[in-house]
N, C-alpha and C positions, 0 to 999 in steps of 0.2 A: 658442495656448492661453494664457490669463492665468496668471501665476505669483503665487500669493497667499503672504502671510506671516502666520502666526498669532502675535501677540505673546504673550510669557509674562505671567503675572499680575503679575510685578514691574515690568513696563513702566509708564511714566507713564499715569495715568488721568484722564479728565474727570469720571467719576461712577461710582456703584454703583447698580444697580437693585434695588429691593425690591418685592414684591407683598404688600400688607398683609393680615393675617388679618381675617376678618369673620364675622358671625353666621350667614351662609348656607352656610358651608363646614364642613369637619371640625374646625375649631378652636372651634366654638361652645361646647362644654362647658368650654373652657380659656382663653377670651379674656382674662379678668381676670388670668390667670397669665402668658400668653405676651406680651401687648402690652408690658409693661415691657421684655422682652428685645428686642423690635423697636425700641422707643424708644431703648434704649441703643446698639444697633447703628447706628441712623440717626444718633444724636448723635455717636458716635465718627467715623463717616464724614464728617459735616458739618464737623468740625473741620479736615479735610484736603482735601476735595473735595466736589462736589455729590452730592446724593442724589436719585434719580429714583424716585418711588413710584407704583405702580399701585393705585388705590383702587376699590372695588367700587360706584361710583356717586357722585352728587353729595353725598348725605347722608353717606356714608362718608368722602368726601374732607374734608368739614367736620369730622367727628369726628377724623380723623387730624391735620388742621391744628391743632385745639385741643390734642390730646395733645402734639404736638411743641412748640407754643408754650408750654404749661405747663412743659415740660421745659427751657425756656430756650434752645432751639436758634436759631441764626441762620437765619431762614426764607429769607433771600436765597440760601442754599445748597441750598434744597429745591425740587424740581419735583414737583408733585402733578398726577395725571391720573386722570380718571374712566374706568375701563376694567373691565368685568366679569371676574371670575375664578372658577375653581373652588377653587383652593388657593393656596399661598404660595411654591412652590419655584422662585424666579426663576432659579436656576442652570440649571434644566432646561428652562424654557419661554422664557427670555430669549434675546436675540440673541447669537450668537458673532461677534465682530468681527474681520475680517482686514484686512490692508492690501493694496490692489490698486494696484501702482505707487506705493506710499507714501501712498495716500489710503484712508481708512476705508471699508469695505464691510460692511454688516450681513448676516449669513447667518441666515436664518430656517428652521431645520430643523423637521421635523415632530415634534410631541410627542404621544405617545399614552398617557400615564399609565403610563410605565414598562412597556411591553409589555402594554397593555390591562388593567392591574390596577385602574385608577380612571378615573372620568369626567374628561375633559380637553378637552372641546369648546370651553370658553371660554379656558382657558389656552393652547391652541394658536393662538389669535387675538391674544393680548396684544401680541406684537411688532409685528404689522401694524397694530393699532389705535394703539399708541403712536407708531409711525412716521407714521401719518396725522394725528396730533395735533401733530406737530412736535417730539416729545420728543427725537429724535436729530438735530436740526438739519437740515442738507441732505445728510447721509450717505445714499447710496442703499441700498436694501434688495433682497436677492435671496432668493426662496423656493427652498428646496432640496428635492430629491426623495429625501430620506433621513430616517429616524427617528434622531435623535441628541440626547442630553442633554449639557449642558455639564459636569455632574458626572462624565461618563464618560470625559473626556479631560484630559490634562495636556500642555502645550507647554513646551519649554525655550527657545523663541525662537531655536534654532540648528539646526532641522531634525529634531528628535526629538519624537515623540509617545509618551506613556505611557498605556496603557489596560488593560482587563481583558476577557478573552474571555467570561466569564460574562455580562457586560452586553451588549457590542456584538454578540455572536453569539447573543443570545436569539432564539428562533424567532418571537416576536411583535413584533420590531422590523423587521428587514430580512431576511426569510426567503429572498429571492431571491439573497442574497450569502453566499458562504462566506468564510473568513478572508482568502484571497488577494484576492477581489473587493472585500471591505470595505476592506482595506488600500489597494487601488488608489484607491478613492473618497476615503479620508482623505488620501492624497497629493495627489489632484486638488483637493479642497476647501481644503486648508490649506497646500499647498506644502511639506509635510514630505518629508524624504528617507528616513526610517525610522520604524518603529513597534515599540515594545517592548510585548509582550503578557504580562500576568500571568495565569496560569492557576489560581492558588490565592489564597485569602484571602476572607473574608467576615465580616460582623458580624451576629449574631443580632438580629432585629428590623428589619434593613434590607430595604426592599422595592424597591430599585432594581436588584437583581441585581448587587450588588458594584460600585457606582461607585468608581472609583479615588480620588476625593477623600475617601473615608472610610478609605482604606487606605494609600496611598503618594502623596507629593506632591513634585514638583520644587521645590527652593528656589533653585537656580541650575543652570547646565548640567552641573555636576559633583556635585550634592548631592541626595539623596533622603531626606526624613524619612518614617518609616513606623511603623505600629503594631506593637508586639511583645508577645506574650503569653508570659510565663515560667512560667505555672502549668500543669503537666501535667494537673491535674484539671479545667481549664476546657475547655468544649466547643470553643473556638476554637484550642486549642493546636496541634494537628497541622496545620491549614490555614495558620495564620499562620507556623508554623515553615517549612512548604513555601514560602510566599510569600517569606520572608526568604532562603531558599536561591536562589530565582529572582532576587531583587534582587542577591544577591552574584555571580551569574553574569552579570548585565548588564554591558555595557561602554559607556563614553561614545563619542562619534563618533570620537575619536582613539585608541580602544582601551584606555583606562584603566578600572580599576574605579571605580565610583561611591563617593563619600564617603557612607556610610549612617549616618543619625542615628535611632536608635530612639526612639520616643515611648512614654511609660509607659502602662500598662494600668489604667484606673480600676476601682474595685470594681464588680461587677455592679449595674446599675440595672434596676428593674422597674416596670411600671405597676400600677394598682389591680387588674387582672385577673391579675397574676403573669407577664405577658409581658415578656421581657427587651428592653431598649431599647438602641439602637445609640449609646452614648456613645463618641466618638472624638475625640482631640486632633488628628488629621490634618485635621479639617474647619475649618482656619483660613482666614482671608481676608487676602491681601496687598493693602494699599492704599498710597497715596502717603505715604511716611514712616513707616509703621507696619504691624504685623501684628496683626490681631484674632484672639484665640485663644479658643475655647469653653472655659468652665470648668463644672464640674458639682458644686460644693460637695463636692469629693473631696480626700482627702489628697494625691493625685497631681497636683493642679492646679499647684502651685508647681514641681514637677519638669518638667511639660510646658512651662511658661513659660520655664524655664531652658534646656531643650533647644532650643527654637525661638529663644531669644536668641542661642545659639551659631550658628544657621543664618543669622540676619539681624542681624549686629552693627551695621549702620548704620540700623536701623529700631527704632522704639519698639515694645515688645511689650506689648500691652494685653489683659488677661483680660476676657472678657465673659460674664456668667452665662447659660448656655444650657440648664440642666436642663429648663426648660419645653419647649424646642424638640424634645427627643427623645421627648416624649409622642406626637408625630406622626411619629417615626422619621427625623428629619433633624437637622441642626445648623446652625451659623453659615454655613459656606460654601454650604450647600444653599439658603439663603434669599436669597442675594445673587448678582448678576452684574455684574462690573466692565465698564465701557465705556471703551475706550482714549482717550487724549488726542486732542482735535480733533473730538469727536463732539457731546457734550451742550453746548449753548450756555449 
C-alpha cells in the first residue's frame, strides 16, 4: 500500500488556486464589492509565486485578465483557465496534493456543497477540468471516494492531522463512516499517524459545519493559533472556551503541550438582513515568504497581525481587506488552495 505524505501549508509552493466570482453565482449582488478583495489576494500571491485562476468561461476570463492587468500584476505569474463554477471556495473544491514517494499526486475528493447545503455540480468538476487543461503540469490526479473539503483539515507535515468532528462526521458527508472508520480513511489518504479531533467550537454564520480553518490553525508542528472569545455575553463564549480547553489537553507527537497563540475576537459583523457573519483571523493563508491575514476594518486587526507575526517570525505578515468575503460566509483561506512545489508549470 502506498504511503502518502501531506505537506503542511508552510511547505514550499508552486502556486495558489483561486476560483473567481461571477454574475451567475451567489456573488452577483456583491461583485463590485468583492472583486477588489480577490484582486488584492491574487496580487499578493503573484509577488511570491504563481496564481492559478478558474474563470467561468472565455468572456469571464477576459474580464479577469483585464482586472489583473489594470492592477499592475505581472501576468507571467498568472495562469487563467475557462472552467465553469457554481461558487468561489477553492479551499473546498480544489485538489489536496500529497507526495507519493516524493512525487506530487493530486487527490480529488468529492465536494457536495458542505453536506448538500448548496448546488455544487460544477465545483465538484473543477479539479478534473483544470487537470485536463494542463493546469497542474504532469502531476497525476486520483479521484477519491470520500467527501472531504480542504478547509476541514490541517496537517503539521509530521504525521498529525487536526480536524473537527462537527464537520467530518456530518451525516450528509460520509454517513457510512463513524469516527474510527473516517480516521482510518484519513490515515490511508494522507499517511498521517494520528488525528486530533476538536468537538467544540463554531462561528455564527459559518455554513461549513465548523471547518477547522476558521477556528484553529497549525503554524508549525508545536504551535496552534486559535480564535478566543473573552466576552461571556457573546453567543460563542461557552463553545470557544470549551474548544480552548480541548486545545490545552492536546499533546504534540512527542508528548509536549502545544504552544497556543490566541487570536483576537473582532467586533460582531452583520449583513443587511441582520445575520451575523463569520469574521475570523484564523482564516489566514501561508504562502512562500509571507502570511496573508484577513482584516475586517476592525480595531482588532492590528492585534491579529501582531499575534501571527509572533507565529511566523521569518515571514512577512500582510493584511488583506476581507470584509466583503464574509458576506458569503467565508474569508481569505476559504477562497484559496495552495499547490505544493513542483506541480504548476
